[in-house]
C-alpha positions in Angstrom: 192.5 80.2 119.6 189.9 82.4 118.4 186.8 83.0 119.5 182.8 83.9 117.9 181.2 85.9 120.0 177.2 84.6 120.2 174.6 87.0 119.4 173.1 88.9 122.3 169.6 87.3 123.3 166.9 89.2 122.2 165.4 91.7 124.9 161.8 91.2 126.0 160.2 93.8 126.8 157.3 93.5 129.3 153.5 94.3 127.2 150.6 95.9 128.4 148.0 93.8 126.5 144.0 94.0 126.5 141.4 91.6 125.5 138.2 93.3 124.7 134.8 91.5 124.4 132.9 94.1 121.8 129.0 94.2 121.0 127.3 92.3 119.8 128.5 89.4 121.9 125.7 88.3 125.2 125.7 89.9 128.0 124.5 86.6 129.8 128.0 85.2 129.5 131.5 85.6 129.5 134.0 85.2 126.1 135.4 81.8 126.6 137.5 82.5 124.0 139.6 85.6 125.8 138.9 84.0 129.5 141.1 81.3 127.9 143.5 83.4 126.6 143.9 85.4 129.0 144.2 82.1 131.6 146.8 81.4 128.9 148.8 84.4 128.6 149.2 84.8 132.2 150.4 81.2 132.8 153.6 81.8 130.1 154.0 85.7 132.1 152.0 87.7 130.4 149.5 89.8 132.5 146.5 90.3 130.3 142.8 92.3 131.4 139.6 91.5 129.7 137.3 95.2 128.5 133.7 94.2 128.4 132.6 96.7 126.6 129.9 94.9 124.9 128.0 95.2 129.0 128.6 98.6 128.6 126.4 99.0 126.1 123.8 96.5 127.2 124.1 99.0 130.2 123.3 101.7 127.7 120.2 100.7 126.0 118.8 97.9 128.4 120.0 95.1 129.2 116.5 93.3 127.3 116.9 95.4 124.4 120.5 94.7 124.4 120.3 90.6 124.2 117.1 91.1 121.9 119.4 93.2 119.3 122.2 90.2 119.9 119.9 87.8 118.7 118.5 89.2 115.8 121.9 87.6 113.6 120.1 86.2 110.1 119.7 90.2 109.7 123.2 90.9 110.2 121.3 93.6 112.4 124.5 94.6 114.7 126.9 94.5 112.1 125.4 97.0 110.1 124.3 99.4 113.8 128.5 100.2 113.9 129.2 99.7 110.4 129.5 103.5 109.9 131.4 103.4 113.5 133.7 101.2 111.7 134.1 102.9 108.4 133.4 106.3 108.3 132.0 107.5 104.8 132.9 104.3 103.0 130.2 102.7 104.7 127.3 101.9 102.7 124.3 104.6 103.0 121.7 102.8 105.5 118.7 103.5 103.3 119.0 99.9 101.2 119.2 97.7 104.4 116.3 99.6 106.1 114.0 99.1 102.7 115.8 95.3 102.0 115.1 94.1 105.1 111.4 96.1 106.7 109.7 93.2 107.2 112.4 91.7 109.7 113.2 94.7 111.6 109.4 95.1 112.5 109.6 91.8 113.8 112.4 92.9 116.2 109.8 96.0 117.6 112.8 98.1 116.7 111.9 101.6 115.2 113.6 102.3 111.8 114.0 105.5 112.7 115.9 104.9 115.6 118.0 102.5 114.7 119.3 104.5 111.9 120.5 107.1 114.8 122.0 104.5 116.6 124.2 103.8 113.3 124.5 107.3 111.8 125.2 109.1 115.4 125.4 107.5 118.7 127.8 104.7 117.8 130.1 106.5 116.0 129.9 108.8 118.7 130.4 106.1 121.7 132.8 104.5 120.0 134.9 107.7 119.8 134.4 108.2 123.7 135.5 104.3 124.2 138.8 105.3 122.5 139.5 108.3 124.1 139.7 106.5 128.0 142.3 107.1 129.7 142.7 102.8 130.4 144.3 102.6 127.3 147.3 104.6 127.6 150.7 102.5 127.5 148.5 99.7 126.3 151.0 97.9 123.4 147.9 95.1 122.4 144.5 95.0 121.6 142.9 91.3 120.9 139.9 91.1 119.5 138.1 88.4 119.3 135.0 87.8 116.8 132.4 85.7 116.4 128.8 86.3 115.1 127.9 90.0 115.0 130.8 91.6 116.7 133.4 92.6 113.6 132.1 95.5 113.1 132.1 97.3 116.5 135.5 95.5 116.8 136.7 97.0 113.5 135.6 100.5 114.6 137.1 100.6 118.4 140.2 99.0 116.5 140.7 101.8 114.0 140.4 104.5 116.5 143.1 102.4 118.7 145.2 101.7 116.1 145.5 105.8 115.3 146.8 105.7 118.8 150.1 103.5 118.8 148.3 100.4 120.0 148.6 97.1 117.8 145.8 95.2 116.6 145.1 91.5 116.9 142.2 89.7 115.5 140.8 86.5 115.3 137.8 83.8 116.2 135.6 82.5 114.1 134.7 85.8 111.4 138.7 84.8 110.8 138.7 81.7 109.9 140.4 80.7 106.7 140.0 83.2 103.8 137.4 85.3 105.6 140.6 86.6 108.1 143.0 86.6 105.2 140.6 89.5 103.4 139.8 91.3 106.4 143.4 91.8 107.0 144.0 92.9 102.9 141.1 95.6 103.5 141.6 96.6 106.3 144.9 98.4 106.9 144.6 99.2 110.9 144.2 95.1 111.3 148.1 94.5 112.2 147.8 90.4 112.5 145.0 88.0 112.7 145.1 84.5 114.2 143.5 81.9 111.8 142.7 79.0 113.4 143.0 77.9 117.1 145.1 81.1 119.3 145.8 78.7 122.5 149.8 78.3 121.4 149.8 81.1 118.4 148.4 83.8 120.7 151.7 84.0 122.6 153.8 83.1 120.2 152.4 86.1 118.2 153.3 88.5 121.6 157.0 86.9 121.9 157.5 87.9 118.9 156.1 91.7 119.4 158.1 91.6 123.3 161.3 91.1 121.1 160.7 93.2 118.3 161.2 89.8 115.8 159.0 89.8 112.8 156.3 87.6 113.1 156.0 87.3 109.3 157.2 83.6 109.2 154.6 82.4 112.2 152.2 79.6 111.7 148.6 80.8 112.2 149.7 84.5 112.0 148.4 86.5 108.9 150.0 90.1 108.5 150.9 92.5 106.0 154.1 92.6 104.0 156.0 96.0 103.5 154.1 96.2 100.0 150.6 96.0 101.6 150.2 92.5 100.5 148.9 89.7 102.9 151.8 87.3 104.1 150.2 83.8 105.7 152.9 80.9 106.2 149.8 78.4 106.6 147.9 77.4 109.7 149.2 76.0 112.5 148.8 72.9 114.0 145.2 72.2 116.1 145.6 71.3 119.9 146.3 68.3 120.2 145.8 67.4 124.0 142.9 69.4 125.9 144.3 68.9 129.6 146.7 70.8 130.2 144.9 74.3 129.2 143.7 75.9 131.9 140.7 77.2 132.9 139.4 80.5 131.3 139.6 83.2 133.3 136.5 85.5 134.2 137.3 87.4 137.1 137.5 90.8 134.7 133.8 89.8 133.6 132.1 89.0 137.6 133.8 92.6 138.5 132.4 93.8 135.5 128.9 92.6 136.3 129.1 93.9 140.2 129.9 97.5 138.7 127.0 97.6 136.0 124.5 95.5 138.0 122.7 93.9 135.9 119.3 91.9 136.5 119.3 88.4 138.0 117.7 87.0 134.7 117.4 89.3 130.9 114.8 87.5 128.4 114.2 84.5 131.3 118.2 83.8 130.6 120.6 83.9 134.0 124.2 84.6 133.7 125.9 81.4 133.0 129.5 80.2 132.1 131.1 78.8 128.9 132.4 76.2 129.4 134.8 73.6 127.2 135.6 70.2 127.5 136.0 69.2 123.8 136.5 70.7 120.7 135.5 69.5 116.6 132.6 66.8 116.4 133.4 62.9 117.0 130.4 62.2 114.4 131.4 65.0 111.9 134.9 63.3 111.4 132.6 60.5 110.4 129.8 61.5 108.7 130.1 65.7 108.0 126.1 67.0 108.1 125.7 68.2 104.9 123.9 72.1 106.2 126.4 72.4 109.3 129.4 75.2 108.6 130.4 74.5 112.2 134.4 73.5 113.2 135.3 75.5 109.9 138.9 73.3 108.8 138.8 71.7 112.4 136.5 69.0 113.0 138.7 66.5 114.4 137.4 65.6 117.7 139.4 66.3 121.1 138.0 65.7 124.5 139.8 66.6 128.1 139.3 63.2 129.9 136.5 62.9 132.3 138.2 63.4 135.1 140.1 66.8 134.1 136.8 68.2 133.0 134.8 67.5 136.7 138.5 68.9 137.8 137.6 72.0 135.6 134.1 72.2 136.3 134.9 72.5 140.4 137.7 74.8 139.5 135.0 77.4 138.0 132.6 76.8 140.8 134.8 77.4 143.5 135.9 80.7 141.8 133.5 82.3 140.6 130.3 80.7 142.8 128.0 79.8 139.6 126.7 76.6 138.7 125.0 77.5 135.9 127.3 75.8 133.0 127.2 76.4 129.0 129.1 74.0 127.1 131.1 75.0 124.0 131.4 71.6 122.4 129.6 71.2 119.5 129.0 67.3 120.7 129.1 65.3 124.2 131.9 63.1 124.4 129.6 60.0 125.1 132.3 58.9 127.7 130.6 61.9 129.8 127.7 60.2 130.3 129.1 57.8 133.0 132.6 60.0 133.8 130.7 62.7 134.2 127.6 63.2 135.1 127.7 60.3 136.7 129.7 61.3 138.9 128.1 65.0 139.7 125.1 62.6 140.7 126.4 60.4 143.2 128.2 63.6 144.6 125.3 65.7 144.5 126.5 68.5 143.3 123.7 71.2 141.9 125.3 72.3 138.9 123.3 72.6 136.2 124.2 72.1 132.5 123.3 73.3 128.6 124.6 70.9 126.2 124.4 69.5 122.8 124.3 66.2 122.0 123.3 63.1 119.6 119.8 62.6 119.3 120.7 58.3 119.7 121.2 58.8 123.2 119.3 56.3 125.1 116.6 56.5 127.4 119.4 55.3 130.3 122.0 57.7 129.0 119.4 60.7 129.1 118.7 59.5 133.0 122.1 59.8 134.0 122.4 62.7 132.8 119.2 64.4 133.9 120.7 62.9 137.5 124.1 64.4 137.1 122.9 68.5 136.6 121.6 67.8 132.5 119.2 70.9 131.8 118.9 72.0 128.5 120.3 69.3 125.7 120.3 70.6 122.2 119.8 67.3 120.7 119.9 68.3 116.2 117.0 66.6 115.7 116.3 68.4 112.4 113.5 66.1 110.9 110.9 64.2 111.8 111.8 62.2 108.7 114.4 59.4 108.0 114.4 60.0 104.4 115.6 63.3 105.0 117.7 62.9 108.0 119.9 60.8 105.3 120.4 62.9 103.0 121.4 65.2 105.9 123.7 62.6 107.6 122.2 63.2 110.3 123.1 59.6 111.3 119.7 59.8 113.3 116.1 58.3 112.7 112.6 59.5 112.8 112.2 57.2 115.8 115.5 57.8 117.5 114.4 61.6 117.2 111.0 61.3 118.8 112.6 58.7 121.3 115.0 61.5 122.4 111.3 64.1 123.0 110.2 61.5 124.9 112.8 60.6 127.6 113.4 64.4 127.5 109.8 65.3 128.8 109.8 62.4 130.8 113.1 63.4 132.9 112.2 67.3 132.7 114.6 68.3 130.4 114.4 71.5 127.8 114.8 70.1 124.1 115.9 73.1 121.8 115.5 71.8 118.2 114.0 72.8 114.9 112.2 71.5 111.7 114.8 72.1 108.4 113.4 71.9 105.2 114.5 72.6 101.5 116.9 69.8 101.0 117.5 68.5 97.1 115.5 65.2 96.8 113.3 65.9 99.0 109.4 65.0 98.5 105.9 66.0 99.8 105.4 62.6 101.3 108.4 63.3 103.5 106.2 66.0 105.3 102.9 64.5 105.2 105.0 61.6 107.1 106.2 64.4 109.9 102.3 66.0 109.9 101.1 62.5 110.9 103.5 62.3 113.6 103.4 65.9 114.8 99.5 64.8 114.9 100.5 62.0 117.6 103.5 64.3 119.3 101.7 67.1 120.7 102.7 65.9 124.3 106.5 66.4 123.9 108.5 69.4 123.4 108.2 71.0 120.0 110.8 72.9 118.0 111.4 77.1 117.9 112.1 77.2 114.4 110.6 75.9 111.4 112.2 77.3 108.2 114.5 76.6 104.7 118.2 75.5 105.7 120.9 78.6 105.1 123.8 77.7 102.8 126.9 78.3 105.7 130.7 78.0 104.9 132.6 75.5 105.7 129.2 73.1 105.2 128.7 70.3 103.3 126.7 72.0 101.0 128.7 74.7 100.5 132.2 72.6 99.5 129.9 70.1 97.6 127.4 72.2 96.4 127.2 70.7 92.6 126.7 67.4 93.8 124.5 67.7 96.7 122.1 69.9 94.7 122.9 74.0 95.8 123.6 76.7 93.2 125.6 79.2 95.1 124.4 82.7 94.1 126.5 85.0 96.2 127.2 86.7 99.5 123.7 87.5 101.7 122.6 91.0 100.4 123.3 92.6 104.1 126.7 92.2 103.5 126.9 94.6 101.1 124.6 96.8 103.1 127.5 96.4 105.8 131.1 96.9 103.7 132.8 99.0 101.7 133.5 98.4 98.3 136.9 97.6 98.7 136.0 94.4 100.8 135.4 90.6 98.5 132.0 89.8 100.0 132.6 86.4 99.0 135.8 86.5 101.1 133.9 87.8 104.0 130.8 86.0 104.0 129.9 83.5 106.0 126.0 82.2 104.8 124.7 83.2 101.4 122.4 83.2 99.0 121.4 80.0 96.6 119.0 77.7 94.3 118.0 74.5 94.9 115.9 73.4 92.1 115.0 69.6 93.6 113.7 71.3 96.4 109.2 72.0 96.7 107.7 74.9 97.0 107.4 76.6 100.0 103.7 76.2 99.8 104.8 72.2 100.4 106.1 73.4 104.2 102.9 75.6 105.3 101.0 73.0 107.0 104.0 72.0 108.6 104.4 75.3 109.9 100.7 75.7 110.6 100.7 72.7 113.0 104.2 73.8 114.8 102.7 76.9 115.2 99.6 75.0 117.4 102.3 72.7 118.5 104.0 75.7 120.2 100.8 77.4 120.9 100.0 74.2 122.9 103.4 74.8 124.9 103.2 78.4 125.4 104.2 80.0 128.4 100.7 79.7 131.5 99.4 77.2 129.3 99.3 73.3 130.4 100.8 71.0 127.9 99.5 68.2 126.7 99.5 64.8 128.9 100.0 61.4 127.1 100.6 59.1 129.9 100.4 55.2 131.1 99.7 53.8 134.7 100.5 50.1 135.5 98.8 48.5 137.8 97.8 44.2 138.4 96.9 43.0 135.0 96.2 46.3 133.5 97.8 49.2 131.7 95.5 53.3 132.1 96.6 55.3 129.7 95.7 59.0 130.3 95.3 61.3 126.7 94.9 64.8 127.0 96.2 65.8 123.2 94.3 67.5 120.7 92.1 65.5 119.2 92.1 62.4 121.6 91.1 63.7 125.6 90.2 60.3 126.7 91.1 57.9 128.9 92.0 54.1 128.0 92.2 50.9 129.5 94.4 47.5 128.5 94.7 44.4 129.6 97.5 42.4 131.0 99.2 40.9 128.1 98.8 44.6 126.0 100.7 46.4 129.5 103.5 44.1 128.7 104.1 44.1 125.4 103.6 48.1 126.0 106.1 48.1 128.2 108.5 45.8 125.7 108.4 49.0 123.5 108.8 52.2 125.7 112.9 52.2 126.4 113.1 52.3 122.7 111.8 51.5 119.4 111.4 47.3 119.0 109.5 45.1 115.9 106.9 41.9 116.9 109.9 39.8 116.6 111.9 41.2 119.5 108.8 41.5 121.2 108.3 37.8 121.4 111.4 37.3 121.7 110.6 38.8 125.2 107.9 37.7 126.1 107.4 34.6 124.0 106.1 32.8 121.3 102.4 32.8 122.6 102.1 36.4 122.7 99.9 38.1 119.6 102.9 40.8 118.9 102.3 41.8 115.9 98.1 42.4 116.6 99.0 44.0 119.6 101.4 46.5 118.5 98.9 47.2 115.3 96.5 48.0 117.9 98.7 50.4 119.5 99.7 52.3 116.6 95.9 52.7 115.4 95.0 54.4 118.8 98.0 56.6 118.2 99.8 55.2 121.2 102.6 54.3 119.2 104.9 55.3 116.0 105.6 52.8 113.7 108.2 53.1 111.1 109.8 49.6 109.2 108.7 47.4 111.1 109.3 49.4 114.6 107.6 50.2 116.8 108.0 53.0 119.4 105.3 53.2 122.3 104.6 57.4 123.2 102.7 57.3 126.5 105.5 58.5 129.0 105.3 56.4 132.3 103.7 57.9 135.0 106.1 56.0 137.2 109.2 57.8 138.2 111.4 54.7 138.4 112.1 53.6 134.6 
């Protein structure tokens, strides 16, 4: 009898791992990407620590100044500031960028000479200082999650750490799809890039590194072969079920906050806890909004059970003593209205939330969200023109968007939204209609921005650009001011210049811009926003109106009051009002009177009451 010896099992040595949060990530919140990965690695026996160099730079520059720089994303300013530190003499010279973006930089309040000094001298020296710290001694792997304006800062530190023998791993939204493959090709000090979700991939990669096995065939990992070519066996499957994932570990963030002592609020923002209860977008999986480049190739919607979401919120609140939650979900799971927010209201928990939601939420749903702690909602309104909303594939109407704004104010919610322009097929009348609507809703929360849409990678406007009326002209010019010539800019860019012949000229949007500026001024801090509200009494309805151009009190009779109450929760047709109130009610005439008085908004025979109830029991 003969026996065959089995191969000895691979010896797994413990790895020392550092996860790094680089500028220009906001100082106002920990990284959920790194916090989640740290918790996942701990569960699997790999101890990692997160280093918050974004906080250290914020302390050096000043917390307010740093946070302002974090939000100058349209200029790629954060990337440009670290380009010299990342690429040394290969970085493009600073002057073309400063000339090209003079107007945008002036709006930041920064001195161009001061910015150039940061880029050319201060930031390269800062990265040298950070990389020379003794804390990197014995570190095996440095992991960088790169989103928004973190690329060049991360690449700059990674170059220095790689020279010390540290293995570098990159991931995050900036490394999605061909962007990640091009970075691996063009940046020799990137050892591995995780492309797609990293929950399962990063631990598998570290297991390979710990045992000395080659990760070249690992799905979801891009690396460089011996001949210098990029290896990528394809994306790993998405995480199918979110409930088993741990809550992010933010202990290192709060330890650094205690050490660096930032102000309680910066630019009006307290520290908030990012939390995740869903991935993908249930609306986008059906009808991808044409301008939206979020989710990359991962639109499939997955969400935690309401019970798991509630348990996670309690765990984070108990662990960190912070009740301000910032959802990173692209859209609220509709089950959470009754499954999460209603229980929170019953429990009288004092959690507060930011959430992205769909603007078709009803008055009753917004009431439940408000009572359960929702404070800031981003509903993706984008337009007050139903034809434009159809072009965008938003799945909402102008009346539904106004309804959301109305009940948002009633429930004292902060509604953040924009007005987008520049859609092929748009008409002058689409903007004339919006101007008329704006003239009626000055008592509701104004948009924060008016402007042309961007052409973002992964959006239908990018992937179906010819069918949707766009011509791609190339990456934004700023990419060429940041990255050396060896990069294929079309492969790494997220935002592109474009032409769209079937859109209006910029002058056509000017009345809309001016109207929104006036609207914003009426809502500026220290101003008392306009009011349109009604009070209901026996036999009458009294409307107080301080909107610009109105400023009056009007009284209506009992029949009119009943009709107005019928169109208060949502838009109704005259026929629907008659069904509720009786055929003897002259609904058409009364609704027309309300519309003529500017108290109702009409579209396609549907009428929505614009006045807020003064009574708190709606």
